[in-house]
PAKE-727096 format. One record per residue (C-alpha): residue in three letters; x, y, z. Coordinates in Angstrom, 3 decimals. Layout:
N
ALA;X;Y;Z
...
! end
This chain:
421
MET;-48.862;-68.481;79.333
MET;-46.357;-67.313;76.742
ASP;-47.067;-68.515;73.209
SER;-44.708;-68.914;70.265
GLY;-45.512;-65.386;69.021
HIS;-44.298;-63.879;72.282
ALA;-41.131;-65.957;72.170
LEU;-40.470;-64.838;68.599
GLY;-41.020;-61.214;69.613
LEU;-38.523;-61.481;72.451
LEU;-35.997;-63.133;70.166
VAL;-36.397;-60.376;67.574
ALA;-36.071;-57.717;70.298
LEU;-32.818;-59.317;71.442
MET;-31.551;-59.522;67.838
ILE;-32.327;-55.847;67.225
GLY;-30.273;-54.843;70.244
ALA;-27.448;-57.162;69.224
VAL;-27.297;-55.784;65.658
VAL;-27.212;-52.163;66.784
GLY;-24.880;-53.020;69.674
LEU;-22.483;-54.724;67.278
GLU;-22.116;-51.514;65.303
ARG;-21.849;-49.320;68.404
GLY;-19.363;-51.642;70.082
TRP;-17.165;-51.732;67.001
ARG;-17.391;-47.965;66.496
LEU;-16.377;-47.289;70.111
ARG;-13.893;-50.145;70.388
GLN;-11.002;-47.804;71.156
TYR;-12.514;-47.121;74.574
GLY;-11.832;-49.761;77.168
GLU;-14.477;-51.850;78.885
GLY;-16.531;-49.744;81.246
ARG;-15.637;-46.526;79.452
ARG;-18.502;-46.735;76.925
VAL;-22.101;-45.783;77.601
ALA;-23.333;-48.912;75.850
GLY;-21.885;-51.710;73.768
LEU;-22.979;-55.041;72.366
ARG;-24.294;-56.538;75.631
THR;-25.979;-53.362;76.844
PHE;-27.816;-52.779;73.572
ALA;-28.918;-56.422;73.410
LEU;-30.308;-56.119;76.945
MET;-32.050;-52.823;76.108
GLY;-33.773;-54.455;73.161
LEU;-34.803;-57.403;75.327
ALA;-35.979;-54.999;78.042
GLY;-38.219;-53.310;75.484
GLY;-39.686;-56.665;74.502
VAL;-40.332;-57.640;78.125
ALA;-41.887;-54.242;78.854
GLY;-44.214;-54.714;75.910
LEU;-45.344;-58.137;77.125
VAL;-45.790;-57.014;80.717
GLY;-47.713;-53.975;79.508
GLU;-50.250;-56.222;77.780
ARG;-51.209;-57.683;81.149
ALA;-50.440;-55.001;83.732
GLY;-51.443;-51.936;81.724
ALA;-50.129;-49.479;79.178
TRP;-48.296;-47.506;81.880
VAL;-45.514;-50.118;82.050
VAL;-43.867;-49.115;78.776
PRO;-43.481;-45.356;79.477
VAL;-42.253;-46.048;83.001
ALA;-39.675;-48.537;81.731
LEU;-38.671;-46.130;78.966
ALA;-38.176;-43.367;81.527
GLY;-35.863;-45.672;83.475
VAL;-33.831;-46.486;80.371
ILE;-33.543;-42.784;79.495
ALA;-32.403;-41.977;83.042
LEU;-29.642;-44.596;82.829
LEU;-28.553;-43.314;79.420
VAL;-28.462;-39.730;80.689
LEU;-26.250;-40.751;83.610
GLY;-23.960;-42.640;81.262
TYR;-23.837;-39.715;78.871
ARG;-22.865;-37.256;81.603
ARG;-20.036;-39.481;82.730
SER;-18.860;-40.139;79.176
ALA;-19.005;-36.465;78.192
TRP;-16.948;-35.517;81.248
ARG;-14.287;-38.194;80.653
GLN;-13.970;-38.093;76.882
ASP;-15.095;-34.533;76.074
ASP;-17.598;-35.958;73.567
MET;-20.906;-34.078;73.285
GLY;-22.504;-36.425;70.737
ILE;-25.713;-38.213;71.778
THR;-25.941;-40.722;68.935
THR;-25.439;-43.760;71.182
GLU;-28.057;-42.552;73.671
VAL;-30.657;-41.895;70.961
ALA;-29.923;-45.319;69.463
GLY;-30.493;-46.878;72.900
VAL;-33.949;-45.303;73.204
LEU;-34.806;-46.418;69.685
VAL;-33.672;-49.998;70.372
PHE;-35.898;-50.146;73.467
LEU;-38.923;-48.905;71.502
LEU;-38.230;-51.337;68.657
GLY;-38.114;-54.119;71.246
VAL;-41.588;-53.062;72.428
LEU;-42.778;-53.064;68.818
ALA;-41.368;-56.561;68.250
THR;-43.618;-58.039;70.967
ALA;-46.651;-56.044;69.805
GLY;-47.192;-58.228;66.747
GLN;-44.870;-56.244;64.430
ALA;-41.718;-58.347;64.625
LEU;-40.728;-57.950;60.964
LEU;-41.263;-54.195;61.017
ALA;-39.243;-53.898;64.217
LEU;-36.420;-56.017;62.804
ALA;-36.328;-53.894;59.647
GLY;-36.158;-50.789;61.834
GLY;-33.258;-52.244;63.773
VAL;-31.314;-53.078;60.630
VAL;-31.915;-49.604;59.190
THR;-30.773;-48.075;62.488
ALA;-27.525;-50.060;62.386
VAL;-26.947;-49.108;58.747
VAL;-27.466;-45.403;59.441
LEU;-25.077;-45.603;62.386
GLY;-22.502;-47.464;60.332
PHE;-22.553;-44.939;57.494
LYS;-21.460;-42.040;59.685
PRO;-18.248;-41.200;57.725
ARG;-20.049;-41.321;54.379
LEU;-22.981;-39.269;55.655
HIS;-20.658;-36.616;57.056
ALA;-18.701;-36.561;53.789
PHE;-21.982;-36.191;51.911
LEU;-22.881;-33.138;53.995
VAL;-19.526;-31.562;53.185
TRP;-19.994;-32.404;49.490
LEU;-23.394;-30.708;49.249
ASP;-23.616;-26.990;48.623
GLY;-26.199;-24.476;49.808
PRO;-28.521;-24.575;46.757
GLU;-28.589;-28.374;46.898
ILE;-29.595;-28.381;50.564
ARG;-32.422;-25.970;49.752
ALA;-33.399;-28.122;46.788
ILE;-33.674;-31.228;48.985
LEU;-35.857;-29.378;51.491
GLN;-38.062;-27.833;48.812
LEU;-38.544;-31.165;47.051
ALA;-39.513;-32.715;50.376
LEU;-41.970;-29.844;50.909
ILE;-43.792;-30.248;47.608
SER;-43.888;-34.054;47.783
ALA;-44.378;-34.992;51.434
VAL;-46.291;-31.918;52.681
LEU;-48.223;-30.292;49.842
LEU;-49.100;-33.322;47.706
PRO;-51.146;-35.273;50.327
LEU;-53.241;-32.154;51.095
LEU;-54.534;-31.624;47.558
PRO;-58.032;-32.763;46.487
ARG;-58.283;-35.619;44.000
SER;-61.450;-34.650;42.131
GLY;-61.815;-32.797;38.832
TYR;-62.202;-29.016;38.624
GLY;-62.409;-26.352;35.938
PRO;-63.701;-26.657;32.378
TRP;-64.760;-30.204;31.539
ASN;-63.451;-31.291;34.971
VAL;-60.017;-31.683;33.370
LEU;-57.990;-30.291;36.263
ASN;-57.301;-32.689;39.109
PRO;-55.072;-30.803;41.622
TYR;-53.559;-33.985;43.067
GLN;-52.672;-35.441;39.669
ILE;-51.290;-32.147;38.393
TRP;-49.049;-31.679;41.427
LEU;-48.003;-35.331;41.313
MET;-46.726;-34.699;37.778
VAL;-44.871;-31.605;39.011
VAL;-43.237;-33.726;41.718
LEU;-42.341;-36.410;39.156
ILE;-40.641;-33.968;36.787
SER;-38.857;-32.246;39.670
ALA;-37.604;-35.579;41.001
ILE;-36.280;-36.664;37.594
GLY;-34.416;-33.379;37.205
PHE;-33.138;-33.706;40.768
VAL;-31.716;-37.166;40.055
GLY;-30.184;-35.937;36.823
HIS;-28.440;-33.046;38.568
PHE;-26.775;-35.282;41.145
ALA;-25.875;-37.857;38.510
VAL;-24.033;-35.101;36.656
ARG;-22.261;-34.051;39.862
ILE;-21.247;-37.600;40.703
VAL;-19.871;-38.742;37.348
GLY;-19.765;-35.704;35.117
SER;-17.177;-33.708;36.994
ARG;-14.744;-36.613;36.865
ARG;-15.409;-38.205;33.522
GLY;-16.118;-35.138;31.427
VAL;-18.598;-33.888;28.915
LEU;-20.055;-37.165;27.657
PHE;-21.209;-38.354;31.062
THR;-22.691;-34.926;31.642
GLY;-24.598;-35.241;28.374
LEU;-25.883;-38.678;29.312
PHE;-27.312;-37.652;32.665
ALA;-28.192;-34.044;31.833
GLY;-30.911;-35.431;29.582
LEU;-32.723;-36.382;32.784
ALA;-32.503;-32.848;34.143
SER;-32.700;-30.600;31.084
SER;-31.267;-31.410;27.675
THR;-32.272;-27.887;26.603
ALA;-30.117;-26.340;29.334
LEU;-27.164;-28.509;28.314
THR;-27.658;-27.623;24.632
LEU;-27.592;-23.909;25.449
THR;-24.566;-24.242;27.713
LEU;-22.416;-26.332;25.379
SER;-23.447;-24.406;22.266
ARG;-22.187;-21.180;23.814
ALA;-19.009;-22.889;25.058
ALA;-18.332;-24.321;21.590
ARG;-17.626;-20.838;20.193
GLN;-14.748;-20.367;22.645
GLN;-13.452;-23.964;22.518
ARG;-13.522;-24.882;18.847
SER;-11.256;-27.898;19.307
LEU;-13.920;-29.457;21.527
GLN;-16.795;-28.961;19.100
PRO;-17.040;-32.653;18.094
LEU;-17.140;-33.671;21.739
PHE;-19.690;-30.978;22.607
ALA;-21.811;-32.046;19.646
ALA;-21.696;-35.655;20.846
ALA;-22.810;-34.590;24.323
ILE;-25.698;-32.520;22.931
VAL;-26.945;-35.352;20.735
LEU;-26.575;-37.793;23.625
ALA;-28.515;-35.517;26.008
CYS;-31.311;-35.078;23.458
THR;-31.382;-38.839;22.924
THR;-31.752;-39.440;26.661
MET;-35.092;-37.630;26.411
PHE;-36.690;-40.579;24.611
PRO;-36.185;-43.220;27.349
ARG;-37.286;-40.510;29.784
LEU;-40.637;-40.421;27.978
LEU;-41.130;-44.058;28.955
VAL;-40.713;-43.120;32.625
LEU;-43.296;-40.337;32.356
VAL;-45.809;-42.480;30.490
ALA;-45.309;-45.365;32.914
ALA;-46.204;-43.019;35.775
VAL;-49.537;-41.818;34.336
ALA;-50.613;-44.315;31.645
PRO;-48.777;-47.660;31.775
GLY;-51.138;-49.068;29.170
LEU;-49.517;-46.867;26.519
LEU;-46.059;-48.324;27.013
ALA;-46.575;-51.261;24.667
GLY;-47.085;-48.896;21.733
LEU;-44.195;-46.649;22.703
TYR;-41.382;-49.157;23.169
LEU;-40.566;-49.657;19.479
PRO;-40.471;-46.008;18.327
VAL;-38.491;-45.001;21.407
ALA;-36.041;-47.833;20.746
ILE;-35.628;-46.734;17.111
LEU;-35.105;-43.070;17.967
THR;-32.720;-43.939;20.791
ALA;-30.711;-46.220;18.500
VAL;-30.425;-43.519;15.841
GLY;-29.324;-40.957;18.421
LEU;-26.771;-43.282;20.002
THR;-25.362;-44.159;16.578
ALA;-24.914;-40.477;15.779
THR;-23.318;-39.938;19.189
ALA;-20.887;-42.799;18.619
GLY;-19.827;-41.316;15.293
LEU;-19.163;-37.936;16.878
VAL;-17.204;-39.544;19.722
ILE;-14.994;-41.353;17.211
GLU;-14.416;-38.077;15.365
SER;-13.496;-36.305;18.608
GLY;-10.677;-38.814;19.192
HIS;-9.160;-39.620;22.544
GLY;-7.472;-36.338;23.346
GLN;-10.432;-34.848;25.211
ASP;-10.758;-37.370;28.019
ASN;-10.202;-34.719;30.661
ALA;-12.537;-32.129;29.162
ARG;-14.875;-30.669;31.738
SER;-18.418;-29.557;31.072
PRO;-19.576;-26.088;32.128
ALA;-21.861;-25.856;35.126
LEU;-25.540;-26.487;34.457
GLN;-28.683;-25.516;36.336
THR;-29.520;-25.846;40.036
PRO;-31.047;-29.192;41.082
PHE;-34.499;-27.842;41.911
GLU;-36.210;-24.487;42.323
LEU;-39.704;-24.023;43.726
GLY;-40.398;-21.243;41.248
THR;-39.514;-23.553;38.363
ALA;-41.850;-26.217;39.711
LEU;-44.686;-23.700;39.999
ARG;-44.096;-22.489;36.443
PHE;-44.179;-26.058;35.189
GLY;-47.468;-26.559;37.034
VAL;-48.934;-23.517;35.259
ILE;-47.660;-24.785;31.894
LEU;-49.171;-28.177;32.609
VAL;-52.580;-26.655;33.415
VAL;-52.520;-24.578;30.213
VAL;-51.516;-27.577;28.124
MET;-54.195;-29.808;29.643
LEU;-56.928;-27.231;29.050
GLY;-55.644;-26.439;25.566
ALA;-55.403;-30.092;24.550
GLU;-58.941;-30.831;25.712
ALA;-60.333;-27.676;24.060
LEU;-58.635;-28.426;20.735
ARG;-59.759;-32.048;20.913
ARG;-63.365;-30.949;21.306
LEU;-63.108;-28.339;18.553
ALA;-60.933;-30.102;15.977
GLY;-60.757;-33.748;17.025
ASP;-57.492;-35.622;16.535
ALA;-56.016;-32.840;14.395
GLY;-56.413;-30.447;17.307
VAL;-54.502;-32.800;19.590
TYR;-51.662;-33.053;17.084
LEU;-51.529;-29.268;16.748
MET;-51.385;-28.852;20.518
ALA;-48.637;-31.473;20.729
LEU;-46.616;-29.645;18.088
LEU;-46.985;-26.258;19.764
SER;-46.318;-27.589;23.269
GLY;-43.286;-29.545;22.149
LEU;-41.632;-26.340;20.987
THR;-41.198;-25.316;24.624
ASP;-41.589;-28.423;26.804
VAL;-42.195;-32.070;25.984
ASP;-42.914;-33.215;29.534
ALA;-46.172;-31.294;30.011
ILE;-47.812;-32.542;26.824
THR;-46.578;-36.099;27.434
LEU;-48.195;-36.169;30.864
SER;-51.350;-34.465;29.578
LEU;-51.861;-36.895;26.711
GLY;-51.092;-39.813;29.009
ASN;-53.854;-38.674;31.353
MET;-56.292;-38.168;28.485
ALA;-55.631;-41.563;26.907
GLY;-58.442;-44.028;27.393
GLU;-61.748;-42.328;28.122
GLN;-61.048;-39.006;26.383
LEU;-58.510;-39.969;23.740
GLY;-57.545;-43.015;21.722
ALA;-54.234;-44.641;22.561
ALA;-52.902;-44.278;19.006
VAL;-53.658;-40.548;18.944
ALA;-52.018;-40.046;22.346
LEU;-48.884;-41.905;21.256
GLN;-48.614;-39.993;17.984
GLY;-49.067;-36.741;19.861
ILE;-46.249;-37.645;22.260
LEU;-43.894;-38.419;19.382
ILE;-44.863;-35.226;17.531
ALA;-44.062;-33.215;20.670
ALA;-40.734;-35.031;21.057
MET;-39.788;-34.304;17.432
ALA;-40.758;-30.626;17.817
ASN;-38.674;-30.357;20.970
THR;-35.702;-32.014;19.284
LEU;-36.045;-29.603;16.369
VAL;-35.900;-26.629;18.757
LYS;-32.726;-27.918;20.413
MET;-31.149;-28.529;17.022
GLY;-31.998;-24.930;16.107
LEU;-30.405;-23.655;19.323
ALA;-27.182;-25.535;18.604
ILE;-27.101;-24.310;14.992
GLY;-27.809;-20.714;15.967
LEU;-25.454;-20.461;18.935
GLY;-22.655;-22.941;18.382
GLY;-20.964;-21.868;15.190
ARG;-20.600;-23.661;11.877
GLY;-18.687;-26.706;13.106
LEU;-21.112;-27.527;15.914
ALA;-24.115;-26.693;13.727
LEU;-23.093;-29.187;11.054
ARG;-22.457;-32.025;13.488
VAL;-25.541;-31.519;15.649
GLY;-27.668;-30.866;12.556
LEU;-26.666;-34.204;11.060
GLY;-27.089;-36.119;14.324
LEU;-30.401;-34.697;15.497
GLY;-31.604;-34.331;11.904
ALA;-31.364;-38.105;11.520
VAL;-33.391;-38.542;14.715
ILE;-36.079;-36.113;13.509
VAL;-36.320;-37.804;10.122
ALA;-36.689;-41.222;11.743
GLY;-39.415;-39.946;14.067
ALA;-41.256;-38.122;11.299
LEU;-41.233;-41.228;9.096
TRP;-42.657;-43.286;11.949
VAL;-45.509;-40.843;12.573
VAL;-46.319;-40.242;8.893
SER;-46.302;-43.951;8.083
GLY;-48.816;-44.600;10.885
GLY;-46.484;-47.083;12.533
LEU;-48.384;-46.804;15.806
ARG;-51.675;-48.053;14.423
! end
């Protein structure tokens, strides 16, 4: 006797077919009735057929579902051959969607109605976004395709295979955690790259500065500092973008800390808010100075979205920083941690931020970890200010020096005054 769960499963199976069939019927509406492989009614019936096959299979045996699926595939193949001959269309999207609808119908009557319904909706959405997806493929370039595949490799393939226990001196090195941090940094840079491509190329240097802080504010500082020597009239705008990119680093620290040590966030909100406010104020002043005549200024090209070699190098840096921080902590206590934070921040603030976040709690006090993170951030900001002063010429040096100098002073006062305690 059929219970309410079976009835719900059949209803969901029918709905899945109807949703996907609605999209397919609309997409192929230019073809007359009988000239399409499948439309609204056919897809609804395929979904229902999957649900019925699932119910019958519970009683008659598991063989029912594959036999019914084979029948559906045979019908779709016949329809495809006829359609390809008439319309000279070699695409098999509709046929694949039909198989998927049948299987989702089976899933709906197997006690997974919500999961099946979600799958049906996602299927319809993917089908409906065909023009945008094709445009996206045209928009991407070769390095970006490789970056997507490499990021998928390190996150979905390599990460799950790594052990999760401690290794090395003092059991500091956890391969899974280390690689998870590499994936996190790579993903943030990946997002920043595409944000720059989406808005930066149209809206100019300031948007590039805003989102380049997610990818690499150091790379943007180098790029715009060199460009400032050839484009002196744009120096105020370039300076604003550099200060803005360096300011973006501070909210980024919150993302990194939230990923490895959420308990530290409460002590980091206020100093990050202060430093961000100072940086944004300096940026606003530089934007006002630049006037409105540079609205169409374009930023030079930045780095590639992701490189496997870069990720591996960051992993090595992270291992060195983690070992160094623990060694200095054991030898010199809190002072050793601060020294390591200062030295690490000269080259990379992400590695020391993640390392101190991992150490906070059992190995390190929260206040020491937070001060170390801010020391590293100030050291990193100082390096970028030095790059702009050394490479950008007098006009850029003065503007960036004043803007980032104010940020460094504010951060130094916070650390020296013990505001985190």
